[in-house]
PDB file with one MODEL, atoms N, CA, C and O in Angstrom:
MODEL        1
ATOM      1  N   UNK A   1     -80.089 -51.475  40.427  1.00  0.00           N
ATOM      2  CA  UNK A   1     -79.203 -50.802  39.824  1.00  0.00           C
ATOM      3  C   UNK A   1     -78.787 -49.442  39.719  1.00  0.00           C
ATOM      4  O   UNK A   1     -79.477 -48.759  40.476  1.00  0.00           O
ATOM      5  N   UNK A   2     -78.051 -48.849  39.175  1.00  0.00           N
ATOM      6  CA  UNK A   2     -78.132 -47.445  39.432  1.00  0.00           C
ATOM      7  C   UNK A   2     -78.020 -47.035  37.793  1.00  0.00           C
ATOM      8  O   UNK A   2     -77.544 -47.702  36.874  1.00  0.00           O
ATOM      9  N   UNK A   3     -78.532 -45.914  37.772  1.00  0.00           N
ATOM     10  CA  UNK A   3     -78.466 -45.440  36.294  1.00  0.00           C
ATOM     11  C   UNK A   3     -77.401 -44.399  36.102  1.00  0.00           C
ATOM     12  O   UNK A   3     -77.350 -43.300  36.652  1.00  0.00           O
ATOM     13  N   UNK A   4     -76.489 -44.954  35.167  1.00  0.00           N
ATOM     14  CA  UNK A   4     -75.096 -44.117  34.750  1.00  0.00           C
ATOM     15  C   UNK A   4     -75.156 -43.468  33.537  1.00  0.00           C
ATOM     16  O   UNK A   4     -74.843 -44.044  32.494  1.00  0.00           O
ATOM     17  N   UNK A   5     -75.615 -42.054  33.581  1.00  0.00           N
ATOM     18  CA  UNK A   5     -76.106 -41.044  32.310  1.00  0.00           C
ATOM     19  C   UNK A   5     -74.577 -40.698  31.911  1.00  0.00           C
ATOM     20  O   UNK A   5     -74.488 -39.761  31.117  1.00  0.00           O
ATOM     21  N   UNK A   6     -73.376 -41.278  32.312  1.00  0.00           N
ATOM     22  CA  UNK A   6     -72.250 -40.530  31.692  1.00  0.00           C
ATOM     23  C   UNK A   6     -71.547 -39.314  31.158  1.00  0.00           C
ATOM     24  O   UNK A   6     -70.792 -39.129  30.204  1.00  0.00           O
ATOM     25  N   UNK A   7     -72.124 -38.440  32.234  1.00  0.00           N
ATOM     26  CA  UNK A   7     -72.075 -37.112  32.636  1.00  0.00           C
ATOM     27  C   UNK A   7     -70.541 -37.028  33.318  1.00  0.00           C
ATOM     28  O   UNK A   7     -69.613 -36.390  32.821  1.00  0.00           O
ATOM     29  N   UNK A   8     -70.466 -37.853  34.633  1.00  0.00           N
ATOM     30  CA  UNK A   8     -69.413 -37.562  35.423  1.00  0.00           C
ATOM     31  C   UNK A   8     -68.196 -38.285  35.027  1.00  0.00           C
ATOM     32  O   UNK A   8     -67.065 -38.011  35.428  1.00  0.00           O
ATOM     33  N   UNK A   9     -68.545 -39.341  34.114  1.00  0.00           N
ATOM     34  CA  UNK A   9     -67.412 -40.475  33.564  1.00  0.00           C
ATOM     35  C   UNK A   9     -66.881 -40.364  32.392  1.00  0.00           C
ATOM     36  O   UNK A   9     -65.994 -41.105  31.967  1.00  0.00           O
ATOM     37  N   UNK A  10     -67.442 -39.331  31.723  1.00  0.00           N
ATOM     38  CA  UNK A  10     -67.032 -39.222  30.376  1.00  0.00           C
ATOM     39  C   UNK A  10     -65.210 -38.277  30.281  1.00  0.00           C
ATOM     40  O   UNK A  10     -65.047 -37.240  30.924  1.00  0.00           O
ATOM     41  N   UNK A  11     -64.426 -38.689  29.681  1.00  0.00           N
ATOM     42  CA  UNK A  11     -63.037 -38.255  29.763  1.00  0.00           C
ATOM     43  C   UNK A  11     -63.443 -36.759  28.736  1.00  0.00           C
ATOM     44  O   UNK A  11     -64.338 -36.508  27.929  1.00  0.00           O
ATOM     45  N   UNK A  12     -62.266 -36.002  29.278  1.00  0.00           N
ATOM     46  CA  UNK A  12     -62.164 -34.848  28.139  1.00  0.00           C
ATOM     47  C   UNK A  12     -61.206 -35.269  27.203  1.00  0.00           C
ATOM     48  O   UNK A  12     -60.049 -35.647  27.384  1.00  0.00           O
ATOM     49  N   UNK A  13     -62.196 -35.083  25.661  1.00  0.00           N
ATOM     50  CA  UNK A  13     -61.324 -35.590  24.547  1.00  0.00           C
ATOM     51  C   UNK A  13     -60.961 -34.367  23.851  1.00  0.00           C
ATOM     52  O   UNK A  13     -59.861 -34.364  23.298  1.00  0.00           O
ATOM     53  N   UNK A  14     -61.689 -33.327  23.778  1.00  0.00           N
ATOM     54  CA  UNK A  14     -61.234 -32.086  23.337  1.00  0.00           C
ATOM     55  C   UNK A  14     -59.948 -31.106  22.665  1.00  0.00           C
ATOM     56  O   UNK A  14     -59.767 -30.228  21.821  1.00  0.00           O
ATOM     57  N   UNK A  15     -59.374 -31.748  23.457  1.00  0.00           N
ATOM     58  CA  UNK A  15     -57.612 -30.902  23.926  1.00  0.00           C
ATOM     59  C   UNK A  15     -57.349 -30.320  24.962  1.00  0.00           C
ATOM     60  O   UNK A  15     -56.224 -30.197  25.447  1.00  0.00           O
ATOM     61  N   UNK A  16     -58.620 -29.806  25.501  1.00  0.00           N
ATOM     62  CA  UNK A  16     -58.851 -29.001  26.561  1.00  0.00           C
ATOM     63  C   UNK A  16     -57.682 -29.078  27.835  1.00  0.00           C
ATOM     64  O   UNK A  16     -57.070 -28.201  28.445  1.00  0.00           O
ATOM     65  N   UNK A  17     -57.696 -30.759  27.924  1.00  0.00           N
ATOM     66  CA  UNK A  17     -56.900 -30.817  28.826  1.00  0.00           C
ATOM     67  C   UNK A  17     -55.351 -30.512  28.602  1.00  0.00           C
ATOM     68  O   UNK A  17     -54.598 -30.036  29.452  1.00  0.00           O
ATOM     69  N   UNK A  18     -55.023 -30.869  27.321  1.00  0.00           N
ATOM     70  CA  UNK A  18     -53.683 -30.279  27.323  1.00  0.00           C
ATOM     71  C   UNK A  18     -52.957 -29.167  27.619  1.00  0.00           C
ATOM     72  O   UNK A  18     -51.789 -29.053  27.990  1.00  0.00           O
ATOM     73  N   UNK A  19     -54.125 -28.061  27.324  1.00  0.00           N
ATOM     74  CA  UNK A  19     -53.780 -26.764  27.465  1.00  0.00           C
ATOM     75  C   UNK A  19     -53.967 -26.726  29.043  1.00  0.00           C
ATOM     76  O   UNK A  19     -52.983 -26.255  29.614  1.00  0.00           O
ATOM     77  N   UNK A  20     -55.184 -27.181  30.014  1.00  0.00           N
ATOM     78  CA  UNK A  20     -54.586 -27.103  31.053  1.00  0.00           C
ATOM     79  C   UNK A  20     -53.587 -27.793  31.964  1.00  0.00           C
ATOM     80  O   UNK A  20     -53.535 -27.490  33.156  1.00  0.00           O
ATOM     81  N   UNK A  21     -52.935 -28.551  31.527  1.00  0.00           N
ATOM     82  CA  UNK A  21     -52.010 -29.149  31.833  1.00  0.00           C
ATOM     83  C   UNK A  21     -50.514 -28.400  31.570  1.00  0.00           C
ATOM     84  O   UNK A  21     -49.617 -28.301  32.407  1.00  0.00           O
ATOM     85  N   UNK A  22     -50.494 -27.927  30.256  1.00  0.00           N
ATOM     86  CA  UNK A  22     -49.319 -26.864  29.849  1.00  0.00           C
ATOM     87  C   UNK A  22     -49.521 -25.851  30.802  1.00  0.00           C
ATOM     88  O   UNK A  22     -48.566 -25.457  31.471  1.00  0.00           O
ATOM     89  N   UNK A  23     -50.956 -25.252  30.984  1.00  0.00           N
ATOM     90  CA  UNK A  23     -50.417 -23.891  31.842  1.00  0.00           C
ATOM     91  C   UNK A  23     -50.031 -24.306  33.210  1.00  0.00           C
ATOM     92  O   UNK A  23     -49.397 -23.467  33.851  1.00  0.00           O
ATOM     93  N   UNK A  24     -50.322 -25.567  33.847  1.00  0.00           N
ATOM     94  CA  UNK A  24     -49.781 -25.930  34.998  1.00  0.00           C
ATOM     95  C   UNK A  24     -48.492 -25.792  35.352  1.00  0.00           C
ATOM     96  O   UNK A  24     -47.931 -25.294  36.329  1.00  0.00           O
ATOM     97  N   UNK A  25     -48.013 -26.502  34.057  1.00  0.00           N
ATOM     98  CA  UNK A  25     -46.407 -26.840  33.926  1.00  0.00           C
ATOM     99  C   UNK A  25     -45.780 -25.597  33.804  1.00  0.00           C
ATOM    100  O   UNK A  25     -44.646 -25.434  34.252  1.00  0.00           O
ATOM    101  N   UNK A  26     -46.516 -24.532  33.137  1.00  0.00           N
ATOM    102  CA  UNK A  26     -45.952 -23.485  33.010  1.00  0.00           C
ATOM    103  C   UNK A  26     -45.570 -22.853  34.413  1.00  0.00           C
ATOM    104  O   UNK A  26     -44.431 -22.462  34.666  1.00  0.00           O
ATOM    105  N   UNK A  27     -46.684 -22.789  35.346  1.00  0.00           N
ATOM    106  CA  UNK A  27     -46.565 -22.149  36.667  1.00  0.00           C
ATOM    107  C   UNK A  27     -45.539 -22.497  37.340  1.00  0.00           C
ATOM    108  O   UNK A  27     -44.745 -21.782  37.952  1.00  0.00           O
ATOM    109  N   UNK A  28     -45.581 -24.270  37.147  1.00  0.00           N
ATOM    110  CA  UNK A  28     -44.568 -24.854  38.017  1.00  0.00           C
ATOM    111  C   UNK A  28     -42.967 -24.325  37.863  1.00  0.00           C
ATOM    112  O   UNK A  28     -42.179 -23.972  38.739  1.00  0.00           O
ATOM    113  N   UNK A  29     -42.823 -24.404  36.549  1.00  0.00           N
ATOM    114  CA  UNK A  29     -41.588 -24.005  36.005  1.00  0.00           C
ATOM    115  C   UNK A  29     -41.081 -22.904  36.315  1.00  0.00           C
ATOM    116  O   UNK A  29     -39.874 -22.755  36.509  1.00  0.00           O
ATOM    117  N   UNK A  30     -42.174 -21.749  36.423  1.00  0.00           N
ATOM    118  CA  UNK A  30     -41.613 -20.622  36.478  1.00  0.00           C
ATOM    119  C   UNK A  30     -41.846 -20.323  38.185  1.00  0.00           C
ATOM    120  O   UNK A  30     -41.277 -19.279  38.504  1.00  0.00           O
ATOM    121  N   UNK A  31     -42.348 -20.805  39.010  1.00  0.00           N
ATOM    122  CA  UNK A  31     -42.112 -20.945  40.262  1.00  0.00           C
ATOM    123  C   UNK A  31     -40.787 -21.666  40.958  1.00  0.00           C
ATOM    124  O   UNK A  31     -40.302 -21.379  42.052  1.00  0.00           O
ATOM    125  N   UNK A  32     -40.279 -22.805  39.910  1.00  0.00           N
ATOM    126  CA  UNK A  32     -39.307 -23.286  40.161  1.00  0.00           C
ATOM    127  C   UNK A  32     -37.887 -22.439  39.893  1.00  0.00           C
ATOM    128  O   UNK A  32     -36.820 -22.332  40.497  1.00  0.00           O
ATOM    129  N   UNK A  33     -38.332 -22.015  38.927  1.00  0.00           N
ATOM    130  CA  UNK A  33     -36.937 -20.486  38.559  1.00  0.00           C
ATOM    131  C   UNK A  33     -36.782 -19.593  39.610  1.00  0.00           C
ATOM    132  O   UNK A  33     -35.672 -19.379  40.097  1.00  0.00           O
ATOM    133  N   UNK A  34     -38.009 -18.938  40.088  1.00  0.00           N
ATOM    134  CA  UNK A  34     -37.906 -18.138  41.237  1.00  0.00           C
ATOM    135  C   UNK A  34     -37.250 -18.680  42.225  1.00  0.00           C
ATOM    136  O   UNK A  34     -36.441 -17.936  42.780  1.00  0.00           O
ATOM    137  N   UNK A  35     -37.401 -20.336  42.835  1.00  0.00           N
ATOM    138  CA  UNK A  35     -36.520 -20.791  43.892  1.00  0.00           C
ATOM    139  C   UNK A  35     -34.927 -20.554  43.120  1.00  0.00           C
ATOM    140  O   UNK A  35     -34.017 -19.897  43.626  1.00  0.00           O
ATOM    141  N   UNK A  36     -34.860 -21.303  41.711  1.00  0.00           N
ATOM    142  CA  UNK A  36     -33.390 -21.084  41.767  1.00  0.00           C
ATOM    143  C   UNK A  36     -32.734 -20.076  41.508  1.00  0.00           C
ATOM    144  O   UNK A  36     -31.514 -20.035  41.349  1.00  0.00           O
ATOM    145  N   UNK A  37     -33.532 -19.139  41.442  1.00  0.00           N
ATOM    146  CA  UNK A  37     -32.821 -17.553  41.241  1.00  0.00           C
ATOM    147  C   UNK A  37     -32.565 -17.356  42.909  1.00  0.00           C
ATOM    148  O   UNK A  37     -31.375 -17.329  43.222  1.00  0.00           O
ATOM    149  N   UNK A  38     -33.314 -17.249  43.754  1.00  0.00           N
ATOM    150  CA  UNK A  38     -33.165 -17.367  45.103  1.00  0.00           C
ATOM    151  C   UNK A  38     -32.049 -18.278  45.594  1.00  0.00           C
ATOM    152  O   UNK A  38     -31.267 -17.717  46.362  1.00  0.00           O
ATOM    153  N   UNK A  39     -31.756 -19.763  45.282  1.00  0.00           N
ATOM    154  CA  UNK A  39     -30.597 -20.510  45.059  1.00  0.00           C
ATOM    155  C   UNK A  39     -29.102 -19.633  44.668  1.00  0.00           C
ATOM    156  O   UNK A  39     -28.058 -19.593  45.320  1.00  0.00           O
ATOM    157  N   UNK A  40     -29.478 -18.900  43.222  1.00  0.00           N
ATOM    158  CA  UNK A  40     -28.202 -18.376  42.848  1.00  0.00           C
ATOM    159  C   UNK A  40     -27.756 -17.199  43.549  1.00  0.00           C
ATOM    160  O   UNK A  40     -26.553 -16.938  43.577  1.00  0.00           O
ATOM    161  N   UNK A  41     -28.663 -16.413  44.157  1.00  0.00           N
ATOM    162  CA  UNK A  41     -28.447 -15.333  45.106  1.00  0.00           C
ATOM    163  C   UNK A  41     -27.574 -15.792  46.277  1.00  0.00           C
ATOM    164  O   UNK A  41     -26.586 -15.196  46.704  1.00  0.00           O
ATOM    165  N   UNK A  42     -28.079 -16.925  46.726  1.00  0.00           N
ATOM    166  CA  UNK A  42     -27.508 -17.218  47.857  1.00  0.00           C
ATOM    167  C   UNK A  42     -26.087 -17.956  48.027  1.00  0.00           C
ATOM    168  O   UNK A  42     -25.243 -17.854  48.918  1.00  0.00           O
ATOM    169  N   UNK A  43     -26.122 -18.720  46.878  1.00  0.00           N
ATOM    170  CA  UNK A  43     -24.641 -19.165  46.931  1.00  0.00           C
ATOM    171  C   UNK A  43     -23.454 -18.255  45.894  1.00  0.00           C
ATOM    172  O   UNK A  43     -22.295 -18.580  45.636  1.00  0.00           O
ATOM    173  N   UNK A  44     -24.189 -17.084  45.457  1.00  0.00           N
ATOM    174  CA  UNK A  44     -23.427 -16.165  45.073  1.00  0.00           C
ATOM    175  C   UNK A  44     -22.983 -15.268  46.312  1.00  0.00           C
ATOM    176  O   UNK A  44     -21.867 -14.751  46.367  1.00  0.00           O
ATOM    177  N   UNK A  45     -23.698 -15.165  47.044  1.00  0.00           N
ATOM    178  CA  UNK A  45     -23.532 -14.272  48.551  1.00  0.00           C
ATOM    179  C   UNK A  45     -22.720 -15.168  49.556  1.00  0.00           C
ATOM    180  O   UNK A  45     -22.329 -14.719  50.634  1.00  0.00           O
ATOM    181  N   UNK A  46     -22.512 -16.326  49.187  1.00  0.00           N
ATOM    182  CA  UNK A  46     -21.874 -17.216  50.184  1.00  0.00           C
ATOM    183  C   UNK A  46     -20.637 -17.657  49.683  1.00  0.00           C
ATOM    184  O   UNK A  46     -19.996 -18.492  50.321  1.00  0.00           O
ATOM    185  N   UNK A  47     -20.184 -17.159  48.524  1.00  0.00           N
ATOM    186  CA  UNK A  47     -19.332 -17.343  47.854  1.00  0.00           C
ATOM    187  C   UNK A  47     -18.903 -18.619  47.231  1.00  0.00           C
ATOM    188  O   UNK A  47     -17.809 -19.094  46.926  1.00  0.00           O
ATOM    189  N   UNK A  48     -20.052 -18.985  47.151  1.00  0.00           N
ATOM    190  CA  UNK A  48     -19.541 -20.672  46.253  1.00  0.00           C
ATOM    191  C   UNK A  48     -19.847 -20.200  44.696  1.00  0.00           C
ATOM    192  O   UNK A  48     -21.032 -20.033  44.407  1.00  0.00           O
ATOM    193  N   UNK A  49     -19.097 -20.031  43.935  1.00  0.00           N
ATOM    194  CA  UNK A  49     -18.931 -19.547  42.847  1.00  0.00           C
ATOM    195  C   UNK A  49     -19.413 -20.810  41.974  1.00  0.00           C
ATOM    196  O   UNK A  49     -20.166 -20.380  41.100  1.00  0.00           O
ATOM    197  N   UNK A  50     -19.280 -22.063  41.888  1.00  0.00           N
ATOM    198  CA  UNK A  50     -19.273 -23.083  41.387  1.00  0.00           C
ATOM    199  C   UNK A  50     -20.835 -23.406  41.225  1.00  0.00           C
ATOM    200  O   UNK A  50     -21.483 -23.745  40.236  1.00  0.00           O
ATOM    201  N   UNK A  51     -21.228 -23.161  42.652  1.00  0.00           N
ATOM    202  CA  UNK A  51     -22.692 -23.237  42.421  1.00  0.00           C
ATOM    203  C   UNK A  51     -23.690 -22.460  42.352  1.00  0.00           C
ATOM    204  O   UNK A  51     -24.870 -22.772  42.509  1.00  0.00           O
ATOM    205  N   UNK A  52     -23.204 -21.310  42.091  1.00  0.00           N
ATOM    206  CA  UNK A  52     -23.637 -20.092  41.602  1.00  0.00           C
ATOM    207  C   UNK A  52     -23.897 -20.020  39.999  1.00  0.00           C
ATOM    208  O   UNK A  52     -24.835 -19.522  39.376  1.00  0.00           O
ATOM    209  N   UNK A  53     -22.438 -20.863  39.445  1.00  0.00           N
ATOM    210  CA  UNK A  53     -23.190 -21.178  37.900  1.00  0.00           C
ATOM    211  C   UNK A  53     -23.909 -22.144  37.561  1.00  0.00           C
ATOM    212  O   UNK A  53     -24.452 -22.138  36.456  1.00  0.00           O
ATOM    213  N   UNK A  54     -24.074 -23.236  38.486  1.00  0.00           N
ATOM    214  CA  UNK A  54     -25.077 -24.395  38.491  1.00  0.00           C
ATOM    215  C   UNK A  54     -26.543 -23.555  38.667  1.00  0.00           C
ATOM    216  O   UNK A  54     -27.481 -23.800  37.908  1.00  0.00           O
ATOM    217  N   UNK A  55     -26.627 -22.707  39.568  1.00  0.00           N
ATOM    218  CA  UNK A  55     -28.080 -22.419  39.902  1.00  0.00           C
ATOM    219  C   UNK A  55     -28.257 -21.192  38.945  1.00  0.00           C
ATOM    220  O   UNK A  55     -29.450 -20.896  38.873  1.00  0.00           O
ATOM    221  N   UNK A  56     -27.561 -20.493  38.288  1.00  0.00           N
ATOM    222  CA  UNK A  56     -27.888 -19.774  37.351  1.00  0.00           C
ATOM    223  C   UNK A  56     -28.208 -20.466  35.983  1.00  0.00           C
ATOM    224  O   UNK A  56     -29.143 -20.010  35.323  1.00  0.00           O
ATOM    225  N   UNK A  57     -27.436 -21.627  35.472  1.00  0.00           N
ATOM    226  CA  UNK A  57     -27.932 -22.365  34.584  1.00  0.00           C
ATOM    227  C   UNK A  57     -29.319 -23.060  34.563  1.00  0.00           C
ATOM    228  O   UNK A  57     -30.128 -23.200  33.646  1.00  0.00           O
ATOM    229  N   UNK A  58     -29.340 -23.442  35.836  1.00  0.00           N
ATOM    230  CA  UNK A  58     -30.893 -23.946  36.003  1.00  0.00           C
ATOM    231  C   UNK A  58     -32.064 -23.415  36.098  1.00  0.00           C
ATOM    232  O   UNK A  58     -33.162 -23.912  35.851  1.00  0.00           O
ATOM    233  N   UNK A  59     -31.642 -21.830  36.666  1.00  0.00           N
ATOM    234  CA  UNK A  59     -32.811 -21.195  36.583  1.00  0.00           C
ATOM    235  C   UNK A  59     -32.923 -20.434  35.283  1.00  0.00           C
ATOM    236  O   UNK A  59     -33.930 -19.760  35.068  1.00  0.00           O
ATOM    237  N   UNK A  60     -32.095 -20.496  34.545  1.00  0.00           N
ATOM    238  CA  UNK A  60     -32.631 -20.039  32.947  1.00  0.00           C
ATOM    239  C   UNK A  60     -33.090 -20.940  31.980  1.00  0.00           C
ATOM    240  O   UNK A  60     -33.719 -20.638  30.966  1.00  0.00           O
ATOM    241  N   UNK A  61     -32.604 -22.537  32.485  1.00  0.00           N
ATOM    242  CA  UNK A  61     -33.570 -23.401  31.699  1.00  0.00           C
ATOM    243  C   UNK A  61     -34.637 -23.508  32.243  1.00  0.00           C
ATOM    244  O   UNK A  61     -35.543 -23.704  31.434  1.00  0.00           O
ATOM    245  N   UNK A  62     -35.086 -23.449  33.742  1.00  0.00           N
ATOM    246  CA  UNK A  62     -36.518 -23.247  34.032  1.00  0.00           C
ATOM    247  C   UNK A  62     -37.384 -22.105  33.443  1.00  0.00           C
ATOM    248  O   UNK A  62     -38.535 -22.158  33.010  1.00  0.00           O
ATOM    249  N   UNK A  63     -36.478 -20.995  33.545  1.00  0.00           N
ATOM    250  CA  UNK A  63     -37.487 -19.900  32.978  1.00  0.00           C
ATOM    251  C   UNK A  63     -38.007 -19.865  31.634  1.00  0.00           C
ATOM    252  O   UNK A  63     -39.119 -19.459  31.295  1.00  0.00           O
ATOM    253  N   UNK A  64     -36.831 -20.464  30.694  1.00  0.00           N
ATOM    254  CA  UNK A  64     -37.111 -20.718  29.403  1.00  0.00           C
ATOM    255  C   UNK A  64     -38.343 -21.694  29.349  1.00  0.00           C
ATOM    256  O   UNK A  64     -39.369 -21.690  28.669  1.00  0.00           O
ATOM    257  N   UNK A  65     -37.928 -22.407  30.178  1.00  0.00           N
ATOM    258  CA  UNK A  65     -39.044 -23.760  30.141  1.00  0.00           C
ATOM    259  C   UNK A  65     -40.437 -23.291  30.284  1.00  0.00           C
ATOM    260  O   UNK A  65     -41.399 -23.864  29.773  1.00  0.00           O
ATOM    261  N   UNK A  66     -40.499 -22.233  30.995  1.00  0.00           N
ATOM    262  CA  UNK A  66     -42.152 -22.112  31.750  1.00  0.00           C
ATOM    263  C   UNK A  66     -42.227 -20.924  30.942  1.00  0.00           C
ATOM    264  O   UNK A  66     -43.361 -20.531  31.216  1.00  0.00           O
ATOM    265  N   UNK A  67     -41.733 -20.072  30.093  1.00  0.00           N
ATOM    266  CA  UNK A  67     -41.993 -19.251  28.889  1.00  0.00           C
ATOM    267  C   UNK A  67     -42.550 -20.325  27.785  1.00  0.00           C
ATOM    268  O   UNK A  67     -43.728 -20.510  27.478  1.00  0.00           O
ATOM    269  N   UNK A  68     -41.718 -20.794  27.419  1.00  0.00           N
ATOM    270  CA  UNK A  68     -42.092 -21.949  26.365  1.00  0.00           C
ATOM    271  C   UNK A  68     -43.411 -22.439  26.519  1.00  0.00           C
ATOM    272  O   UNK A  68     -44.293 -22.343  25.666  1.00  0.00           O
ATOM    273  N   UNK A  69     -43.546 -23.090  27.892  1.00  0.00           N
ATOM    274  CA  UNK A  69     -45.097 -23.982  28.030  1.00  0.00           C
ATOM    275  C   UNK A  69     -46.046 -22.801  27.820  1.00  0.00           C
ATOM    276  O   UNK A  69     -47.045 -22.772  27.101  1.00  0.00           O
ATOM    277  N   UNK A  70     -45.643 -22.036  28.430  1.00  0.00           N
ATOM    278  CA  UNK A  70     -46.974 -20.824  28.322  1.00  0.00           C
ATOM    279  C   UNK A  70     -47.250 -20.393  26.883  1.00  0.00           C
ATOM    280  O   UNK A  70     -48.383 -20.328  26.403  1.00  0.00           O
ATOM    281  N   UNK A  71     -46.215 -20.127  26.289  1.00  0.00           N
ATOM    282  CA  UNK A  71     -46.553 -19.879  24.663  1.00  0.00           C
ATOM    283  C   UNK A  71     -47.163 -20.952  24.086  1.00  0.00           C
ATOM    284  O   UNK A  71     -48.233 -20.818  23.492  1.00  0.00           O
ATOM    285  N   UNK A  72     -46.625 -21.973  24.188  1.00  0.00           N
ATOM    286  CA  UNK A  72     -47.697 -23.372  23.688  1.00  0.00           C
ATOM    287  C   UNK A  72     -48.767 -23.458  24.047  1.00  0.00           C
ATOM    288  O   UNK A  72     -49.513 -23.959  23.206  1.00  0.00           O
ATOM    289  N   UNK A  73     -49.319 -23.126  25.166  1.00  0.00           N
ATOM    290  CA  UNK A  73     -50.666 -23.083  25.931  1.00  0.00           C
ATOM    291  C   UNK A  73     -51.502 -22.216  25.039  1.00  0.00           C
ATOM    292  O   UNK A  73     -52.532 -22.504  24.429  1.00  0.00           O
ATOM    293  N   UNK A  74     -50.630 -20.750  25.116  1.00  0.00           N
ATOM    294  CA  UNK A  74     -51.484 -19.811  24.156  1.00  0.00           C
ATOM    295  C   UNK A  74     -51.985 -20.033  22.745  1.00  0.00           C
ATOM    296  O   UNK A  74     -53.028 -19.645  22.219  1.00  0.00           O
ATOM    297  N   UNK A  75     -50.660 -20.987  22.105  1.00  0.00           N
ATOM    298  CA  UNK A  75     -50.889 -20.895  20.866  1.00  0.00           C
ATOM    299  C   UNK A  75     -51.831 -22.154  20.795  1.00  0.00           C
ATOM    300  O   UNK A  75     -52.423 -22.174  19.715  1.00  0.00           O
ATOM    301  N   UNK A  76     -52.132 -23.153  21.571  1.00  0.00           N
ATOM    302  CA  UNK A  76     -53.056 -24.503  21.252  1.00  0.00           C
ATOM    303  C   UNK A  76     -54.510 -23.465  21.586  1.00  0.00           C
ATOM    304  O   UNK A  76     -55.520 -23.660  20.911  1.00  0.00           O
ATOM    305  N   UNK A  77     -54.501 -22.640  22.407  1.00  0.00           N
ATOM    306  CA  UNK A  77     -55.836 -21.800  22.791  1.00  0.00           C
ATOM    307  C   UNK A  77     -56.417 -21.247  21.511  1.00  0.00           C
ATOM    308  O   UNK A  77     -57.536 -21.482  21.055  1.00  0.00           O
ATOM    309  N   UNK A  78     -55.392 -20.408  20.963  1.00  0.00           N
ATOM    310  CA  UNK A  78     -55.673 -19.963  19.519  1.00  0.00           C
ATOM    311  C   UNK A  78     -56.251 -20.591  18.579  1.00  0.00           C
ATOM    312  O   UNK A  78     -57.224 -20.129  17.983  1.00  0.00           O
ATOM    313  N   UNK A  79     -55.689 -21.796  18.313  1.00  0.00           N
ATOM    314  CA  UNK A  79     -56.068 -22.890  17.198  1.00  0.00           C
ATOM    315  C   UNK A  79     -57.801 -23.469  17.503  1.00  0.00           C
ATOM    316  O   UNK A  79     -58.605 -23.913  16.683  1.00  0.00           O
ATOM    317  N   UNK A  80     -57.936 -23.283  18.793  1.00  0.00           N
ATOM    318  CA  UNK A  80     -59.300 -23.764  19.038  1.00  0.00           C
ATOM    319  C   UNK A  80     -60.604 -23.105  18.465  1.00  0.00           C
ATOM    320  O   UNK A  80     -60.744 -21.885  18.376  1.00  0.00           O
ATOM    321  N   UNK A  81     -61.499 -23.986  18.103  1.00  0.00           N
ATOM    322  CA  UNK A  81     -62.653 -23.170  17.605  1.00  0.00           C
ATOM    323  C   UNK A  81     -63.722 -22.908  18.646  1.00  0.00           C
ATOM    324  O   UNK A  81     -64.217 -23.940  19.098  1.00  0.00           O
ATOM    325  N   UNK A  82     -64.256 -21.626  19.195  1.00  0.00           N
ATOM    326  CA  UNK A  82     -64.912 -21.265  19.884  1.00  0.00           C
ATOM    327  C   UNK A  82     -66.289 -22.214  19.618  1.00  0.00           C
ATOM    328  O   UNK A  82     -66.852 -22.291  18.526  1.00  0.00           O
ATOM    329  N   UNK A  83     -66.679 -22.870  20.760  1.00  0.00           N
ATOM    330  CA  UNK A  83     -68.035 -23.275  20.640  1.00  0.00           C
ATOM    331  C   UNK A  83     -69.000 -22.382  20.717  1.00  0.00           C
ATOM    332  O   UNK A  83     -68.735 -21.424  21.443  1.00  0.00           O
ATOM    333  N   UNK A  84     -70.395 -22.378  20.027  1.00  0.00           N
ATOM    334  CA  UNK A  84     -71.321 -21.625  20.104  1.00  0.00           C
ATOM    335  C   UNK A  84     -72.537 -22.492  20.547  1.00  0.00           C
ATOM    336  O   UNK A  84     -72.984 -23.449  19.915  1.00  0.00           O
ATOM    337  N   UNK A  85     -73.137 -21.867  22.078  1.00  0.00           N
ATOM    338  CA  UNK A  85     -74.096 -22.954  22.607  1.00  0.00           C
ATOM    339  C   UNK A  85     -75.352 -22.152  22.396  1.00  0.00           C
ATOM    340  O   UNK A  85     -75.530 -20.987  22.754  1.00  0.00           O
ATOM    341  N   UNK A  86     -76.234 -22.973  21.738  1.00  0.00           N
ATOM    342  CA  UNK A  86     -77.870 -22.293  21.447  1.00  0.00           C
ATOM    343  C   UNK A  86     -78.322 -22.076  22.810  1.00  0.00           C
ATOM    344  O   UNK A  86     -78.113 -22.801  23.782  1.00  0.00           O
ATOM    345  N   UNK A  87     -79.109 -20.744  22.743  1.00  0.00           N
ATOM    346  CA  UNK A  87     -79.869 -20.578  23.827  1.00  0.00           C
ATOM    347  C   UNK A  87     -80.944 -19.623  23.272  1.00  0.00           C
ATOM    348  O   UNK A  87     -80.600 -18.754  22.470  1.00  0.00           O
ATOM    349  N   UNK A  88     -82.180 -19.736  23.644  1.00  0.00           N
ATOM    350  CA  UNK A  88     -83.368 -18.986  23.122  1.00  0.00           C
ATOM    351  C   UNK A  88     -82.967 -17.426  22.674  1.00  0.00           C
ATOM    352  O   UNK A  88     -83.515 -16.762  21.794  1.00  0.00           O
ATOM    353  N   UNK A  89     -81.761 -17.002  23.603  1.00  0.00           N
ATOM    354  CA  UNK A  89     -81.645 -15.500  23.706  1.00  0.00           C
ATOM    355  C   UNK A  89     -80.374 -15.123  22.777  1.00  0.00           C
ATOM    356  O   UNK A  89     -80.127 -13.981  22.390  1.00  0.00           O
ATOM    357  N   UNK A  90     -79.709 -16.127  22.525  1.00  0.00           N
ATOM    358  CA  UNK A  90     -78.596 -15.496  21.439  1.00  0.00           C
ATOM    359  C   UNK A  90     -78.935 -15.100  20.099  1.00  0.00           C
ATOM    360  O   UNK A  90     -79.671 -15.592  19.244  1.00  0.00           O
ATOM    361  N   UNK A  91     -78.281 -14.189  20.138  1.00  0.00           N
ATOM    362  CA  UNK A  91     -78.411 -13.619  18.757  1.00  0.00           C
ATOM    363  C   UNK A  91     -77.732 -14.231  17.188  1.00  0.00           C
ATOM    364  O   UNK A  91     -77.840 -13.788  16.044  1.00  0.00           O
ATOM    365  N   UNK A  92     -77.132 -15.229  17.649  1.00  0.00           N
ATOM    366  CA  UNK A  92     -76.381 -15.625  16.547  1.00  0.00           C
ATOM    367  C   UNK A  92     -77.223 -16.683  15.938  1.00  0.00           C
ATOM    368  O   UNK A  92     -76.846 -17.261  14.919  1.00  0.00           O
TER     369      UNK A  92
ENDMDL
END
């Protein structure tokens, strides 16, 4: 039999996972917005006005989504109570 101390199998329950997920979502949305901007410039330069309008709209939605996801993550972090860990050298 093996001993299971539970350290490696405990799920994260303190809300930290939500902030991490929001950070990754914000990064992915911002990178997708950069790709959308490149497609917008390409469509505009190629003379495809209809596709340029679609690419511009998609780029704005992705950029606003990335900004809002980063803002939500920042707000979630501001609401967290910092944990104080006891160590003998800690002045608190």
